[in-house]
N, C-alpha and C positions, 0 to 999 in steps of 0.2 A: 121613816120609810122613804127610800129614794124615789124620785120622780121617774117617769118613763125615760126622760132625757138622761138623767143621771145613771139609770140602769144600762142604757145603751153605751154610755161613755165608760162605765165601769167594765162592761164586757169588752170594749175596745182596748182598755188599759190592760186587761188580762191577755188578750190576743197579742198586743204589742210586747208586753213583758215576757210572755211565754214563747212567742213564735217570731217576733221581729216585725219590722215595718211592713214588709210585703204581705203579711197575713192580715193586715187591717184593710178590709174592704167593707163596703156597705152590706153586702150579702153575708159575709162572715160575722160581722157585728150582730146582724139580725139573728143568725143561727145561735151565736154564743149567748145572746140575751134571751133567747127563747121567745121571740116576738115574730109576728107575721113579716114575710118578705116585704121589703119596701119601707119598713118603719124608719130605719136609719137614714135612708135617702130622703124621706119626707122632712126630717128635722135638719139634716146636713146635706144640702143639695150637691156639694162637690166634696172631693177627698180633702181638699184644703180646708173646707169648712169643718169637716169631721176632725181633722188634726187640730184645728183651732179649739174645737170643743174638748178634745182629749187633753190638750195642754191646760185649759181652764179647769177641768175636773181634776186632773192629776195634781195641779198646783193647790187646789182646795183641799184635797185629801192629804197631801204632804204637809200643808200648812196646819191642818188639824192635828196631825201626828206631832209636828214640831211644837205647836202651842201647848199640847198636853205635856210634853216634856219640859218646855220652858216654864210652865207654871209650877212644876214639881221640883225642878233643879235650880240651885243657886250656887254654882261653883265659885268659891272665893279664893282659890289657890290653883296653881298649875296642876297639882296632883288631883284635886277635885275636878278640875276641868277635863283632865285626861280620862278620869273614870267616867264622867258623864258622856264624853265623846265616844269612848269605847262601848258603852251601853247602847248608844245611838247606832254605832256601826254594827253591833250585834243584832239589833232589831232590823236594821236595813238589809241585812244579809240572811235573815231567817223569817221572822214574822211578816215583814214588809218586802220580802224578796222580789215578788212580781212587780210591785209598785216601783222598787228601786231599779229593776231591769228596764222598766218602761221609761224611767227618768233618763237612763243612759241612752236608750234608743231615741228618745226625744232630743237629747243633746246632739246626737249625730245628725238627726233629721234637721235640726236648726241650722246646721252648716249649709244646708241647701235651701232653706226657707227663712228669709229674713224676718218675716212676720212672727215666726215662732221665737226668734231670738228676743224680740221686744217683749213678748209675753213672759218668757222665762226670766228676763232681767227684772221685770216688774214684780213677778211673784217672788223672786229671790231676794228682793230688797228688804222685805219684812224679816226674813230669817237673818239677813246680815245685820239688821239693827239689834236683834236679840244677841247674836253671837258676838258682835262688837262690844256690847255691854258686858257679856261674860268675860271676854278677854280683858277688858278694863278692870273689872272686879278681881280677876285673877292676878293682876299686877302688871299687865302689859303697858309699857311706856309708849308704844305705837300700835294701838289696836287696828288701825286701818291697814298698816303693812302686815301685821300678824294675821289678820283675817284672811287675806289671800293665801298666805303661806300655809296656814293650818287647814283651811278649808280645802285647798287643792291637795294637800297631803292626805287628808281624811278621804277625799273623793277617790284618790288613787288606791288607798288601802281597801276601800269597799269594792271598787271595780275589780281589783286583783282577786279578792275573796270570792266575788260572784263568778269570775271566769275560771278560777282554779281553787275550788273550795278546800279548806284545810280544817279537818275535824277539831284541831286544837287552836283555831283562830282566836288570838288574843291581841288585839291592837293596842291595848293600854300601855305596855312598856314602850312601844315605838312612839306613840302620841306623847307620852310623858317625857321621853327624851327630847323630842322636838320642842315641847313647851319649856322644858328646863333650859334649853339653849336660847330660846326667845325671851324668856322671863327668868333670868338667872337669880335675881334677888329673892324670888319667892319659891324657888324650886324645892326647898326643903320643908315648906309648909305642909301640914297634913290636910286631909279632906275636911 
């Protein structure tokens, strides 16, 4: 069961994902969480403190989603990695849509708040470790380089799908094509 703090931050994440940065006020968070007025401001004295908390909670929730996937998946070829990444993109744009929209809103907000950048970099480092290992197992000769290329490509595909939803969204062929170009020796391997 989430703590009061986590419930407030989860409500803030929903506001952020569904309505954008301007919708996230102490009063709106209280209303969305169904708690007495002043609850959010008692825990987060300033809007900056509230956003610091949002990033912390958001990162914990995304990390839990990633950890669940990372323990279940072990892609050992470019094709298997493309399949895993496509499944992750599907979840990011459906099941975890609001959380993903919140991530993109936080990224934009980080352009204005350097403290958020540091939090995002720290939380993203763990995902990068997993993903770099996946790239290495799939046959990448330069997982550090490929990490940036593939992650940014995936991020763009997901962002585009969130902005302009396609009922037939299937990113797997595009991800597979990119991986086949980056990891040509293993591009014919099966999952």
